[in-house]
C-alpha positions in Angstrom: -180.7 -80.2 -30.2 -178.7 -81.2 -27.2 -181.8 -82.3 -25.3 -182.9 -84.3 -28.3 -179.6 -86.1 -28.5 -179.7 -86.9 -24.7 -183.2 -88.3 -25.1 -182.2 -90.6 -28.0 -179.2 -91.8 -26.0 -181.4 -92.6 -23.0 -183.8 -94.6 -25.1 -180.9 -96.6 -26.6 -179.6 -97.5 -23.2 -183.1 -98.5 -22.0 -183.4 -100.9 -25.0 -180.0 -102.4 -24.2 -180.8 -103.0 -20.5 -184.2 -104.6 -21.5 -182.4 -107.0 -23.8 -179.9 -108.0 -21.2 -182.7 -108.7 -18.8 -184.9 -110.7 -21.2 -187.7 -108.1 -21.6 -190.0 -107.8 -24.7 -188.4 -107.3 -28.1 -186.9 -104.0 -29.0 -185.8 -102.5 -32.2 -182.3 -102.0 -33.4 -180.8 -98.8 -31.7 -179.2 -96.0 -33.7 -175.5 -95.3 -33.6 -174.6 -93.0 -30.8 -173.7 -89.4 -31.6 -172.9 -87.9 -28.3 -170.1 -88.7 -25.7 -169.2 -92.4 -25.3 -171.9 -94.2 -23.3 -172.0 -97.8 -22.3 -172.3 -98.6 -26.1 -168.8 -97.2 -26.5 -167.5 -99.8 -24.1 -169.7 -102.5 -25.7 -169.4 -101.7 -29.5 -171.0 -104.9 -30.5 -174.4 -103.6 -29.2 -174.6 -101.2 -32.1 -175.0 -103.9 -34.6 -177.4 -106.3 -32.9 -180.3 -107.7 -34.9 -183.8 -107.6 -33.3 -185.2 -110.8 -31.9 -188.2 -111.9 -29.9 -188.1 -112.2 -26.2 -189.1 -115.9 -26.2 -186.0 -116.8 -28.2 -183.7 -119.2 -26.4 -180.4 -118.1 -25.0 -178.5 -120.1 -27.6 -180.3 -118.1 -30.4 -179.3 -114.9 -28.7 -175.7 -116.1 -28.6 -175.9 -117.0 -32.3 -177.1 -113.5 -33.1 -174.3 -112.1 -31.1 -171.8 -114.4 -32.8 -173.0 -113.3 -36.2 -171.8 -109.8 -35.6 -168.5 -110.8 -34.0 -167.3 -112.8 -31.0 -168.7 -112.0 -27.6 -166.8 -108.9 -26.5 -167.3 -109.1 -22.8 -168.9 -111.1 -19.9 -170.7 -109.9 -16.8 -167.4 -110.2 -14.8 -165.4 -108.2 -17.3 -168.1 -105.7 -17.5 -168.2 -105.3 -13.8 -164.4 -104.9 -13.6 -164.4 -102.4 -16.4 -167.2 -100.4 -14.8 -165.3 -100.5 -11.4 -162.1 -99.2 -13.1 -164.1 -96.3 -14.7 -165.8 -95.4 -11.5 -162.4 -95.5 -9.6 -160.7 -93.3 -12.2 -163.5 -90.8 -12.2 -163.8 -90.5 -8.4 -160.2 -91.0 -7.1 -158.2 -88.2 -5.6 -155.0 -89.5 -7.1 -153.9 -86.8 -9.5 -153.8 -87.7 -13.2 -155.6 -91.1 -13.1 -158.9 -89.8 -14.4 -157.1 -88.3 -17.4 -156.2 -91.8 -18.6 -159.8 -93.0 -19.0 -161.5 -89.7 -19.7 -163.4 -89.6 -23.0 -162.1 -87.3 -25.6 -158.4 -87.6 -24.6 -156.0 -88.4 -27.4 -153.8 -91.5 -27.1 -150.6 -89.4 -26.7 -152.2 -87.7 -23.6 -153.2 -91.1 -22.1 -149.7 -92.4 -22.7 -148.0 -89.4 -21.0 -150.3 -89.8 -18.0 -149.7 -93.6 -17.8 -145.9 -93.0 -17.9 -146.2 -90.3 -15.2 -148.2 -92.6 -12.9 -145.7 -95.4 -13.4 -142.8 -93.1 -12.5 -144.7 -92.0 -9.3 -145.4 -95.6 -8.3 -141.7 -96.6 -8.8 -140.6 -93.6 -6.8 -143.0 -94.5 -4.0 -141.8 -98.0 -3.9 -138.2 -96.8 -3.8 -138.9 -94.5 -0.9 -140.7 -97.3 0.9 -137.8 -99.7 0.5 -135.4 -97.0 1.6 -137.3 -96.3 4.7 -137.5 -100.0 5.4 -133.8 -100.3 5.0 -133.2 -97.4 7.4 -135.5 -99.0 9.9 -133.7 -102.3 9.6 -130.4 -100.6 10.1 -131.3 -98.3 12.9 -135.0 -98.6 14.1 -134.6 -96.0 16.9 -134.6 -92.2 17.0 -134.2 -89.6 19.7 -136.8 -86.9 20.1 -137.3 -84.1 22.6 -140.2 -85.0 24.9 -140.1 -81.9 27.1 -137.8 -79.0 27.6 -139.3 -78.3 31.1 -139.0 -81.7 32.9 -139.1 -81.2 36.6 -135.9 -82.1 38.4 -137.7 -82.7 41.7 -138.5 -86.3 40.6 -134.9 -87.1 39.8 -132.4 -88.5 42.4 -129.6 -86.1 43.3 -126.4 -87.5 41.9 -123.6 -88.8 44.1 -120.8 -86.2 44.8 -117.4 -87.8 45.4 -114.5 -85.7 46.8 -110.9 -86.9 46.5 -107.9 -85.2 47.9 -105.3 -85.2 45.1 -102.7 -86.1 47.6 -102.6 -89.8 48.4 -99.9 -90.1 51.0 -99.5 -87.6 53.9 -96.1 -87.1 55.4 -97.1 -87.2 59.0 -99.1 -90.3 58.6 -96.4 -92.0 56.6 -93.9 -91.2 59.2 -96.0 -92.7 62.0 -96.6 -95.8 59.8 -92.9 -96.3 59.3 -92.2 -95.9 62.9 -94.7 -98.6 63.8 -93.5 -101.4 61.5 -90.7 -103.9 61.7 -88.0 -104.4 59.1 -86.7 -107.9 58.3 -83.1 -108.4 59.4 -82.2 -109.7 56.0 -83.0 -106.3 54.5 -80.5 -103.6 55.3 -82.9 -100.6 55.0 -83.6 -97.8 57.4 -86.9 -96.2 58.2 -86.1 -93.3 55.9 -85.6 -95.8 53.1 -89.0 -97.4 53.8 -90.5 -93.9 53.8 -89.0 -93.2 50.3 -90.4 -96.5 49.1 -94.0 -95.8 50.1 -94.9 -93.8 47.0 -94.5 -97.1 45.0 -97.9 -98.0 46.4 -99.5 -95.4 44.1 -98.5 -97.5 41.1 -101.2 -99.9 42.1 -103.8 -97.2 41.6 -102.7 -95.6 38.4 -101.1 -97.4 35.4 -99.5 -94.1 34.3 -97.3 -94.0 37.4 -95.8 -97.5 37.1 -92.0 -97.1 37.1 -89.1 -99.4 36.7 -87.8 -99.5 40.3 -88.0 -103.3 40.5 -85.6 -103.6 43.4 -87.5 -101.1 45.5 -90.8 -102.8 44.9 -89.4 -106.1 46.0 -88.1 -104.7 49.2 -91.3 -102.9 50.0 -93.3 -106.0 49.2 -91.1 -108.1 51.6 -91.5 -105.5 54.4 -95.3 -105.4 54.1 -95.6 -109.2 54.0 -93.3 -109.4 57.0 -95.8 -107.2 59.0 -98.9 -109.0 57.6 -100.0 -105.9 55.8 -101.6 -105.4 52.4 -101.2 -102.4 50.1 -104.9 -101.6 50.5 -104.5 -101.3 54.3 -101.4 -99.2 54.0 -103.0 -96.7 51.6 -106.0 -96.4 53.9 -103.7 -95.6 56.9 -101.5 -93.0 55.2 -104.5 -91.3 53.4 -106.9 -88.6 54.6 -110.1 -89.5 56.3 -113.5 -87.9 55.5 -113.6 -86.1 58.9 -110.2 -84.5 58.2 -111.1 -83.4 54.7 -114.6 -82.1 55.2 -115.1 -79.6 58.1 -118.6 -78.2 57.4 -121.6 -79.4 55.4 -124.8 -77.8 54.3 -127.7 -79.5 52.4 -130.7 -77.6 51.1 -129.6 -74.5 53.0 -129.4 -76.3 56.4 -126.2 -77.2 58.1 -125.9 -81.0 58.6 -123.5 -83.4 60.3 -120.9 -84.3 57.7 -120.2 -87.9 58.9 -123.9 -88.7 58.5 -124.1 -87.7 54.9 -120.5 -88.6 53.7 -119.0 -92.1 53.6 -115.6 -93.4 52.6 -115.7 -95.3 49.3 -113.2 -96.7 46.8 -112.8 -94.8 43.5 -110.4 -94.7 40.6 -108.2 -92.3 42.7 -108.2 -94.6 45.8 -110.1 -93.9 49.0 -112.4 -90.9 48.7 -115.5 -89.4 50.4 -118.9 -89.7 48.7 -122.2 -87.9 49.3 -125.5 -89.7 48.5 -123.6 -92.8 47.4 -125.4 -96.1 47.8 -122.6 -98.6 47.5 -119.3 -99.0 49.2 -117.1 -100.5 46.5 -114.2 -101.1 49.0 -116.0 -104.2 50.2 -117.5 -107.1 48.3 -121.1 -106.9 47.4 -123.6 -108.2 49.9 -126.9 -109.4 48.3 -128.8 -109.2 51.6 -128.1 -105.5 52.0 -131.1 -103.3 51.4 -130.4 -100.4 49.1 -131.6 -97.0 50.3 -133.3 -94.5 48.2 -131.0 -91.7 47.0 -131.7 -88.1 48.1 -133.9 -85.8 46.0 -134.3 -82.1 46.1 -136.8 -79.7 44.5 -134.5 -76.7 44.9 -131.9 -75.2 42.6 -129.2 -72.5 43.0 -126.1 -72.6 45.1 -127.6 -71.8 48.5 -129.9 -74.8 48.4 -127.6 -77.4 47.0 -124.6 -79.1 48.6 -122.1 -76.8 50.3 -118.9 -78.2 51.9 -115.9 -76.5 53.5 -112.7 -78.5 52.6 -109.3 -78.6 54.3 -106.9 -80.5 52.0 -103.9 -80.0 54.4 -101.5 -79.2 51.6 -98.7 -78.4 54.1 -98.7 -82.2 54.8 -98.5 -83.4 51.2 -96.0 -86.1 50.5 -97.0 -87.8 47.2 -99.8 -87.4 44.7 -100.3 -87.6 40.9 -101.1 -83.9 40.4 -98.8 -80.9 40.5 -101.3 -78.6 42.1 -103.0 -79.1 45.4 -106.8 -79.2 46.0 -109.7 -81.6 45.8 -111.1 -83.4 42.9 -115.0 -83.4 42.6 -116.6 -86.2 40.6 -120.4 -86.4 39.8 -121.9 -89.8 39.1 -124.9 -92.0 39.7 -125.5 -93.0 43.3 -125.2 -96.7 42.5 -122.1 -96.4 40.4 -118.4 -96.0 41.2 -116.6 -92.8 40.4 -114.4 -93.5 37.4 -112.3 -91.6 34.9 -115.4 -91.3 32.7 -117.3 -89.4 35.5 -117.7 -85.6 35.0 -115.0 -84.0 37.2 -114.1 -80.5 38.5 -111.0 -79.4 40.4 -111.6 -77.4 43.6 -108.6 -75.1 43.9 -107.0 -74.2 47.2 -108.1 -70.8 48.6 -111.0 -70.6 46.1 -114.7 -70.7 46.3 -115.9 -73.0 43.5 -119.4 -73.2 42.2 -120.2 -76.4 40.2 -123.4 -76.1 38.3 -124.9 -79.4 37.2 -126.8 -79.5 33.9 -128.5 -82.9 33.7 -129.6 -84.5 30.4 -132.2 -87.1 30.8 -132.6 -89.9 28.3 -135.5 -92.3 28.7 -136.6 -95.2 26.4 -140.1 -95.9 25.2 -141.5 -99.2 26.4 -142.0 -100.2 22.7 -138.2 -100.6 22.4 -138.4 -103.7 24.5 -139.9 -105.5 21.4 -136.6 -104.7 19.6 -133.5 -106.8 20.2 -130.7 -105.1 22.2 -128.4 -105.4 19.2 -130.7 -103.4 17.0 -131.8 -100.8 19.6 -128.1 -100.6 20.8 -129.0 -100.2 24.5 -130.0 -102.2 27.6 -132.6 -101.6 30.2 -131.8 -101.7 33.9 -133.3 -105.2 34.3 -131.3 -106.6 31.4 -127.9 -107.0 33.1 -126.2 -109.8 31.2 -123.7 -110.4 34.1 -125.9 -110.2 37.1 -129.6 -110.9 37.7 -129.8 -108.8 40.9 -127.9 -105.7 40.1 -129.1 -103.0 37.7 -127.3 -102.7 34.4 -124.8 -99.8 34.1 -122.6 -99.2 31.1 -119.9 -97.7 33.3 -119.8 -100.7 35.6 -119.8 -103.0 32.6 -116.8 -101.3 31.2 -115.0 -101.6 34.5 -115.8 -105.3 34.8 -114.7 -105.8 31.2 -111.3 -104.2 32.0 -111.0 -106.3 35.2 -111.7 -109.5 33.3 -109.0 -108.7 30.7 -106.5 -108.0 33.5 -107.4 -111.2 35.3 -106.7 -113.3 32.2 -103.3 -111.7 32.0 -102.1 -111.1 35.6 -104.5 -113.2 37.7 -105.4 -110.4 40.0 -107.7 -107.4 40.4 -106.6 -103.7 40.8 -107.1 -102.0 44.1 -109.2 -99.2 42.6 -112.0 -101.5 41.2 -115.1 -102.7 43.0 -114.5 -105.7 45.2 -115.9 -109.1 44.4 -115.9 -112.4 46.1 -114.1 -115.6 45.0 -110.7 -116.2 43.4 -111.2 -113.4 40.9 -111.4 -111.0 43.7 -107.7 -111.4 44.6 -106.2 -107.9 44.7 -103.0 -107.1 42.9 -99.9 -106.7 45.1 -96.5 -105.1 44.5 -95.3 -108.4 42.9 -97.8 -108.0 40.1 -96.5 -104.5 39.0 -94.4 -105.9 36.1 -97.4 -107.7 34.7 -99.5 -104.6 35.2 -97.0 -102.5 33.3 -96.9 -105.0 30.4 -100.7 -105.2 30.3 -101.0 -101.4 30.2 -98.5 -101.0 27.4 -100.4 -103.5 25.3 -103.7 -101.8 26.0 -102.2 -98.4 25.1 -100.8 -99.8 21.8 -104.1 -101.4 20.9 -105.9 -98.1 21.6 -103.5 -96.2 19.4 -104.0 -98.7 16.6 -107.7 -98.4 16.8 -107.6 -94.7 16.1 -108.6 -93.7 12.6 -107.1 -90.8 10.7 -109.5 -87.9 10.0 -109.2 -88.3 6.2 -110.1 -92.0 6.5 -113.3 -91.5 8.5 -116.4 -92.9 6.8 -118.7 -90.3 5.4 -121.9 -92.3 5.9 -123.5 -91.7 9.3 -124.4 -95.4 9.6 -120.8 -96.5 8.9 -119.5 -93.8 11.3 -121.8 -95.1 14.0 -120.7 -98.6 13.4 -117.0 -97.7 13.6 -117.6 -95.7 16.8 -119.5 -98.7 18.3 -116.6 -101.1 17.4 -114.1 -98.8 19.1 -115.9 -97.8 22.2 -117.9 -101.0 22.8 -115.2 -103.6 22.2 -116.2 -105.2 25.5 -119.8 -105.5 24.3 -121.1 -102.9 26.8 -124.1 -101.3 25.3 -125.4 -97.9 26.4 -128.2 -97.6 29.0 -131.6 -97.1 27.6 -132.5 -94.9 30.6 -129.7 -92.7 31.8 -128.9 -89.2 33.2 -125.8 -87.5 32.0 -124.4 -84.4 33.7 -122.5 -81.5 32.3 -120.5 -79.4 34.8 -120.1 -75.6 34.6 -117.5 -74.4 37.1 -117.0 -70.8 38.4 -114.3 -69.9 40.9 -113.5 -66.8 43.0 -111.1 -65.8 45.7 -112.1 -67.2 49.1 -111.7 -64.9 52.1 -114.7 -62.5 52.4 -116.7 -64.8 54.7 -116.9 -62.1 57.4 -119.2 -60.2 55.1 -121.8 -63.0 54.9 -124.5 -63.0 57.6 -125.0 -66.8 57.8 -124.2 -69.2 60.6 -122.5 -71.6 58.2 -119.7 -69.0 57.7 -119.4 -68.0 61.4 -115.9 -68.1 62.7 -114.7 -69.6 59.5 -110.9 -69.9 58.9 -110.3 -69.5 55.2 -106.5 -70.3 55.4 -105.5 -73.3 53.4 -109.1 -74.2 52.8 -111.6 -74.2 49.9 -115.3 -73.9 49.6 -117.4 -75.9 47.2 -121.1 -75.5 46.1 -122.7 -78.2 44.0 -126.2 -77.6 42.7 -128.7 -77.7 39.8 -128.5 -74.6 37.6 -132.3 -74.5 37.1 -135.5 -76.2 38.2 -136.1 -77.9 34.9 -134.2 -79.9 32.3 -134.6 -81.3 28.8 -136.0 -84.8 28.6 -135.1 -86.9 25.5 -137.1 -90.0 24.5 -135.5 -92.9 22.6 -138.3 -94.4 20.5 -138.9 -96.4 17.3 -138.5 -94.5 14.1 -142.1 -95.2 13.2 -145.0 -96.9 14.8 -148.6 -97.6 13.8 -150.0 -94.3 15.2 -147.4 -92.2 13.4 -148.1 -94.0 10.1 -151.8 -93.4 10.4 -151.2 -89.8 11.3 -149.0 -89.5 8.2 -152.0 -90.7 6.1 -154.1 -88.0 7.8 -156.8 -90.4 9.2 -159.2 -88.2 11.1 -160.1 -90.6 14.0 -156.5 -91.1 14.9 -155.3 -87.5 14.5 -157.9 -85.2 16.1 -155.7 -82.2 15.5 -156.5 -82.5 11.8 -160.2 -82.1 12.4 -162.1 -78.9 12.6 -161.3 -77.4 16.0 -164.2 -75.0 16.0 -166.4 -76.0 19.0 -169.6 -74.6 17.3 -169.3 -76.8 14.3 -170.0 -80.0 16.2 -166.6 -81.5 15.3 -164.2 -83.0 17.9 -162.6 -80.5 20.1 -158.8 -80.1 20.5 -157.8 -82.0 23.6 -154.9 -79.6 24.2 -157.0 -76.5 23.9 -158.3 -74.7 27.0 -162.0 -75.0 27.8 -164.2 -72.4 26.2 -167.0 -70.9 28.2 -170.4 -69.8 26.8 -169.4 -66.2 27.1 -166.4 -66.8 24.9 -168.5 -68.4 22.2 -171.1 -65.6 22.1 -170.8 -63.2 19.1 -170.3 -59.5 19.8 
């Protein structure tokens, strides 16, 4: 019976196709009894009257109109057929249930509602991702956990004696100057006034001894001396602070690897530093390449024997004696933001450096700096020749604010040429004190209570950016940050070490410092766009773009995994 019904249905469809093509006359088809064929989509064909093939098209239309208006056209028929074929062959779940024959209307309605809900949800997710991309189009991912440090420049190591004025040098300085006859002060009085020079280096040390500052300023001007020159004369030189040096396990000449530079603590000694910030920048100077090392561990890093001369201390900002060690980039100045470690007197200190490398994808250059929230090295907004540094940008921002208020530049900032490079003298201390108080009050007011912090990550990032980047200094797209891990031990067992570096070493009133990488590799982070074309195509599982989704069996003829090891013929042979 089933075969007979299929045969009748096939004959009926043949008659219909002949009529549409203008073939010889055919008889009126019987009403279908099986599943809905084409006649179900074209119900008017079941009631057609027979006609001759030589009848004009107008007559055919009249016959069709006699049984009802024309139900479809070739275009509508093609669209309807395309929809049916799509619903039958699509992999989208539930669509074929909507047009499947034999389904009740309630089932079709449920599936239509389900598909509409899914479409609305997909559109919502798409708009949400678009909003997130517009708000923050970047993300940070781990590129490698085993990035070799041999390709990275070794950071600059700056050593500063916490004592800024030595008694013996201050005494010799006082003995060599002249005192104006209009000032009734003795040499001991001048010696007691010298610590006032430290107020030019640290805002926290500015006092209210206005009369003493005026007398000391008059004495220095009478002798044609500047505070900078006096601080350099009464401070410690690099040859006095550093007695022995070792680099990569070999003893080296200390003056050849250390230079005197200006820092936030005044004059200090820097290793592997490229710029001397105590003089104005010279565009014609050729920058040298910073040192690199493939080694790690304390014997193969930087080792120095330090002699702080604590017995000659006269004035300093710290209660304890020793040396401050700061780690920073070779073309940057050591600031309060630089990672620091205190080298205690009579101790052997091991400072392990853990670098964190952050690089930016080249695709980020297509995004505006305001959206990616970082700047590349060649995008310095203040100088076309110098590389951009967020540390130096913050320093110059603070110097610009101070210039607008006091018309001078602090001693412990990089030197510049022109009127804005005028250094602050003792006569500017009242203005500096007022400026620092206003800055402190503004910083306190900018703090937000913990219960008032925004819960949304985007709002929290925006608030942090407003507080920390009030100067408009964006972060660096490519940067290396260092974390310091310090270990100390008593210093005095050098006689047990069979190494020429420790031969005839006097450990009294000295300290030993080791600065080195803790391991040979580090973690590399990449700042990239949240999504790009390749990632979107991989998300859609397109085989040509994502070879890892293909069959990785080499014997099947499919594309091989580019990350898999090569397989030999012996490996592919079956046992």
